[in-house]
C-alpha positions in Angstrom: -15.4 20.4 -2.9 -18.2 18.6 -4.5 -19.1 15.6 -2.4 -21.5 12.8 -2.9 -22.6 11.3 0.4 -23.9 7.9 0.9 -25.4 7.3 4.5 -25.4 3.5 5.1 -27.6 2.4 8.0 -29.2 4.5 10.7 -26.3 6.5 11.9 -25.1 7.2 8.5 -28.5 8.2 7.1 -29.1 10.8 10.0 -25.5 12.3 9.6 -26.1 12.6 5.7 -29.5 14.2 6.4 -27.8 16.9 8.5 -25.1 17.5 5.8 -27.8 18.1 3.4 -29.6 20.5 5.7 -26.2 22.3 6.4 -25.7 22.6 2.5 -29.1 24.2 2.0 -28.6 26.7 4.8 -25.2 27.7 3.4 -26.4 28.0 -0.1 -23.2 26.5 -1.6 -24.8 23.5 -3.2 -21.6 21.5 -2.7 -23.2 18.4 -1.3 -25.6 15.7 -2.6 -26.5 12.4 -1.1 -28.6 9.3 -0.6 -29.5 7.1 2.3 -29.4 3.3 2.1 -31.0 1.1 4.8 -32.6 -2.2 5.4 -35.0 -0.6 8.0 -37.9 1.3 6.5 -38.7 3.2 9.7 -35.0 4.6 9.8 -35.5 5.9 6.3 -38.8 7.5 6.9 -37.4 9.4 9.9 -35.1 11.5 7.7 -36.2 15.0 7.1 -34.0 16.6 4.5 -32.9 13.9 2.1 -35.7 13.6 -0.6 -37.9 10.4 -0.6 -36.5 9.4 -4.0 -33.1 9.5 -2.5 -33.8 7.0 0.4 -33.1 3.5 -0.9 -34.5 0.3 1.0 -32.6 -2.7 0.4 -33.2 -6.3 1.6 -37.0 -6.2 1.5 -37.3 -9.9 0.4 -35.0 -10.9 3.3 -35.7 -8.8 6.4 -39.1 -7.4 5.3 -38.0 -3.7 5.9 -37.1 -4.4 9.6 -33.4 -4.2 9.5 -30.7 -6.8 10.1 -30.6 -6.7 13.8 -26.8 -5.9 14.1 -25.9 -8.8 11.9 -23.3 -7.2 9.6 -22.6 -10.4 7.7 -26.1 -10.3 6.5 -25.8 -6.5 6.0 -22.9 -7.3 3.7 -24.7 -10.1 1.8 -27.7 -8.0 1.2 -25.7 -5.0 -0.1 -23.7 -7.4 -2.4 -27.0 -8.9 -3.7 -28.6 -5.5 -4.5 -25.4 -3.6 -5.5 -26.7 -2.9 -8.9 -29.7 -1.0 -7.5 -27.5 1.1 -5.2 -25.1 2.0 -8.0 -28.1 2.8 -10.3 -29.4 5.2 -7.6 -26.0 6.8 -7.3 -25.8 7.3 -11.2 -29.4 8.7 -11.4 -28.5 11.5 -9.0 -25.6 12.5 -11.2 -21.9 12.0 -10.6 -20.2 14.0 -13.5 -19.2 16.9 -11.3 -18.4 15.0 -8.2 -14.9 15.3 -6.6 -15.2 12.5 -4.1 -17.6 9.9 -2.7 -17.9 9.8 1.1 -19.6 6.8 2.8 -20.8 7.3 6.3 -21.8 4.6 8.6 -21.9 3.5 12.2 -19.5 0.5 12.4 -21.2 -1.2 15.5 -24.5 -2.0 13.8 -25.4 -4.4 11.0 -26.6 -2.6 7.8 -23.9 0.2 7.6 -21.2 -1.9 9.2 -21.7 -4.7 6.8 -22.7 -2.8 3.7 -20.3 0.1 3.6 -17.1 -1.9 2.7 -19.1 -3.8 0.0 -20.2 -0.5 -1.6 -16.7 1.0 -1.2 -15.3 -1.8 -3.3 -17.7 -1.4 -6.0 -17.5 2.4 -6.2 -13.6 2.2 -6.5 -14.1 -0.3 -9.3 -16.6 1.9 -11.3 -15.5 5.5 -10.6 -12.3 7.3 -10.9 -13.1 9.8 -8.1 -11.7 8.8 -4.6 -13.9 7.0 -2.2 -13.5 8.0 1.4 -15.4 6.5 4.4 -16.4 8.1 7.8 -16.7 5.4 10.3 -18.3 6.0 13.7 -16.9 3.5 16.3 -19.0 2.5 19.4 -18.0 3.3 23.0 -17.0 0.1 24.9 -20.1 0.4 27.1 -22.3 0.1 24.1 -21.5 -3.7 24.3 -19.0 -6.2 23.0 -21.1 -7.2 20.0 -20.9 -3.6 18.8 -17.1 -3.5 19.3 -16.7 -6.9 17.5 -18.9 -5.6 14.5 -16.9 -2.4 14.4 -13.4 -4.1 14.4 -14.5 -6.5 11.6 -16.1 -3.8 9.5 -13.1 -1.3 10.0 -10.4 -3.8 9.1 -12.3 -4.4 5.8 -13.3 -0.8 5.3 -9.8 0.5 5.5 -8.7 -1.9 2.7 -11.6 -1.0 0.5 -11.5 2.8 0.9 -9.0 5.4 -0.3 -9.0 6.7 3.3 -11.0 6.3 6.2 -12.0 9.1 8.7 -12.8 7.8 12.3 -15.0 9.3 14.9 -14.8 7.8 18.3 -18.0 8.0 20.4 -16.3 7.3 23.6 -14.0 10.3 23.2 -17.0 12.6 22.7 -19.7 11.6 25.2 -19.8 13.6 28.5 -19.2 12.1 31.9 -22.3 10.2 33.0 -24.1 10.6 29.7 -25.3 7.6 27.8 -24.2 7.3 24.3 -27.8 6.9 23.0 -28.8 10.1 24.6 -25.8 11.9 23.1 -26.2 10.8 19.5 -27.7 14.0 18.2 -24.9 16.2 19.8 -22.2 13.8 18.5 -23.7 13.8 15.0 -23.6 17.7 15.2 -20.0 17.6 16.2 -19.3 15.4 13.1 -21.2 17.6 10.7 -19.6 20.9 12.0 -16.1 19.5 11.6 -16.4 17.8 8.2 -18.7 20.5 6.7 -15.9 23.0 7.2 -13.4 20.6 5.5 -15.6 19.5 2.6 -16.8 23.0 1.7 -13.3 24.1 1.0 -12.5 25.3 -2.5 -16.1 26.2 -3.2 -16.6 29.9 -4.1 -19.3 31.5 -2.0 -20.7 35.0 -1.4 -17.6 36.0 0.6 -15.4 35.4 -2.4 -12.0 33.5 -2.7 -9.4 33.1 0.2 -6.0 34.4 0.3 -4.5 30.8 0.1 -7.1 28.7 -1.7 -7.4 25.0 -0.7 -9.0 23.1 -3.6 -10.2 19.6 -3.7 -6.9 18.3 -5.3 -5.1 19.4 -2.1 -7.5 17.6 0.1 -7.3 14.3 -2.2 -3.4 14.5 -2.1 -3.5 14.8 1.6 -5.5 11.7 1.9 -3.9 9.7 -0.9 -1.8 7.5 1.6 -4.8 5.5 2.7 -5.2 4.1 6.3 -7.1 6.0 9.0 -7.4 9.7 9.5 -8.3 12.1 12.5 -9.6 15.6 12.4 -8.9 18.4 14.9 -11.2 21.4 15.2 -11.3 24.7 17.2 -13.3 28.1 16.9 -12.9 31.5 18.2 -15.3 34.4 18.4 -14.8 37.4 16.2 -15.5 40.5 18.4 -16.3 43.5 16.3 -16.4 47.0 17.6 -20.3 46.8 17.2 -20.3 43.6 19.2 -18.2 45.3 22.0 -20.7 48.0 22.2 -23.5 45.4 22.8 -21.8 43.8 25.7 -24.2 44.5 28.5 -21.8 44.5 31.5 -19.9 47.3 29.9 -22.9 49.4 28.7 -22.4 52.2 31.4 -18.6 52.5 30.7 -18.9 52.9 26.9 -17.4 56.4 27.0 -14.6 55.8 29.5 -13.5 52.7 27.5 -13.6 54.1 24.0 -9.9 54.9 23.9 -8.9 51.5 25.2 -11.2 49.8 22.7 -9.5 51.7 19.8 -6.1 50.3 21.0 -7.5 46.8 21.3 -8.8 46.9 17.7 -5.3 47.9 16.4 -3.7 44.9 18.5 -6.2 42.5 17.0 -5.2 43.7 13.6 -1.6 43.3 14.2 -2.0 40.0 16.0 -4.0 38.1 13.5 -1.3 35.6 12.6 -0.7 34.8 16.3 -4.4 34.2 16.7 -4.5 31.8 13.8 -1.4 29.9 15.1 -3.1 29.6 18.6 -6.3 28.4 17.0 -4.4 25.6 15.1 -2.5 24.5 18.0 -5.8 24.2 20.0 -7.4 22.2 17.1 -4.4 19.7 17.0 -3.6 19.4 20.6 -7.4 19.3 21.7 -10.0 16.7 21.4 -9.6 14.9 17.9 -12.3 12.8 16.2 -10.0 9.8 16.9 -7.6 10.4 19.9 -4.3 9.4 18.5 -0.6 10.0 18.4 -0.5 12.9 16.1 3.3 12.8 15.7 2.6 9.5 13.7 0.6 11.2 11.0 2.2 11.0 7.5 0.5 14.1 6.0 -1.6 17.0 7.3 -3.8 19.8 6.1 -4.5 23.1 7.9 -7.6 24.8 6.8 -8.9 28.2 8.2 -12.4 29.5 7.7 -14.0 32.8 8.8 -14.5 36.4 7.8 -12.2 37.6 5.1 -10.7 40.3 7.3 -9.6 37.7 9.8 -7.7 35.5 7.3 -3.9 35.9 7.3 -1.5 34.3 5.0 1.5 34.7 7.4 -0.6 33.0 10.1 -1.4 30.0 8.0 2.2 29.6 6.8 3.4 29.6 10.4 0.9 27.2 11.4 1.8 24.7 8.5 5.3 25.0 9.7 4.3 24.2 13.3 2.3 21.2 12.2 5.2 19.9 10.0 7.5 20.0 13.0 5.1 17.8 15.0 4.2 15.0 12.5 6.2 12.2 11.1 5.8 13.3 7.5 6.8 16.6 5.7 3.7 17.1 3.5 1.6 19.7 5.1 -0.8 21.8 3.0 -2.9 24.6 4.0 -5.0 27.6 3.1 -8.3 29.4 4.0 -11.7 30.3 2.6 -13.9 33.3 3.6 -17.3 32.6 5.1 -19.9 35.0 6.5 -19.7 34.2 10.2 -19.0 35.7 13.7 -16.4 32.9 14.3 -13.1 31.7 12.9 -12.6 27.9 12.6 -9.5 26.0 12.3 -9.5 22.4 11.0 -6.3 20.2 11.1 -6.5 17.0 9.1 -4.0 14.3 10.5 -3.8 11.7 7.6 -2.6 8.2 7.6 -2.1 7.9 11.4 0.4 5.4 12.5 -0.9 4.8 16.2 -4.1 5.1 17.8 -4.6 3.4 21.2 -8.4 3.4 20.8 -8.2 1.3 17.6 -5.8 -1.1 19.4 -8.3 -1.5 22.3 -11.2 -2.1 19.8 -9.2 -4.8 18.2 -8.4 -6.5 21.5 -12.1 -6.3 22.6 -13.0 -8.0 19.2 -10.4 -10.7 19.7 -11.7 -11.6 23.1 -15.3 -11.6 21.9 -14.4 -13.9 19.1 -12.7 -16.3 21.5 -15.8 -16.3 23.9 -18.1 -16.9 20.9 -16.1 -20.0 19.9 -16.1 -21.4 23.5 -19.8 -20.9 23.8 -20.4 -22.9 20.5 -18.2 -25.6 21.9 -20.3 -25.8 25.2 -23.6 -25.9 23.2 -22.3 -28.6 20.9 -21.3 -30.9 23.9 -24.5 -30.2 25.9 -26.6 -33.0 24.6 -23.7 -35.3 23.5 -24.7 -38.2 25.9 -25.1 -41.0 23.5 -28.9 -40.5 23.1 -30.1 -41.2 19.6 -32.0 -38.3 17.9 -35.5 -39.0 16.5 -34.1 -38.4 12.8 -30.9 -37.4 11.1 
């Protein structure tokens, strides 16, 4: 799948920077991207996006210092400079793009406010689908961030063809601050979505048994709404790897026959291994914790060494997923990659229920009420009949 990434704000720019790095290492040339920000220092901190692909907006308003979590200002600046952003996208080339993906942290100002504005204009101009990947803040990051995220998300869902969600609170470790975990969380995002978005691209390892092309991903996501991703991996233990296992080094000869038997079992049991991996992906930690049984559509994708792929395993996995979601549209397939791991990705599209989203909206509602009360208190503080110096 050929994807054009637009990283909006600090979080979005860093994640797109990592996608570009991953694409260069893999050699697939599936991704291209730009970073858009109101803060010059955030753009200068990127490592893999070329300088010409880093777009600074709002210079006349905020002087390159960012909007300070004011997403209303972020939206206004983006609307005022939308022509410059669209021109930058056109300059990089869009003729062979399958989809646009906007990435932003929804709790801040620039990405939170600007990404819905850009999504609306991209949908108006281009025929390709426009997806968004929104990172929602953990409650401990502050009520302002939750309020920003709720306002941004409610708008972004309406302006995008589908919106992927990554919930910071579900992924940080116990006792770990979210800020110290940002790099690790970004890596989790890139690993999962990198597997998904590279589907359908022919690499050095050839073509899979059941090819998943961009049209199948697009059809899975066509229902709109919000989408969550499940992911799981399993090590591939080759005979050579077994011989290298240190704790069994002295028993190599005595275990030779047993190893041979195990290799046969692994060969016969590939489909069961794939089914187990898909179950782990769907029942484990999702990018957005949700009730997977409310998903309208799903996609099952396997990636790994060609000899580990199995048509029967993918078909059975699709059937199992179909039994456990609300809809009946479950697509699936695989693609070979040169790796010592097998990865399973499960896309749960158009989710009907996600407690974390309900919680976010509730926090935002309470915050709005508190803001209104605070304004009322300020407005009556000096209302004592004292005449002002001037009107």
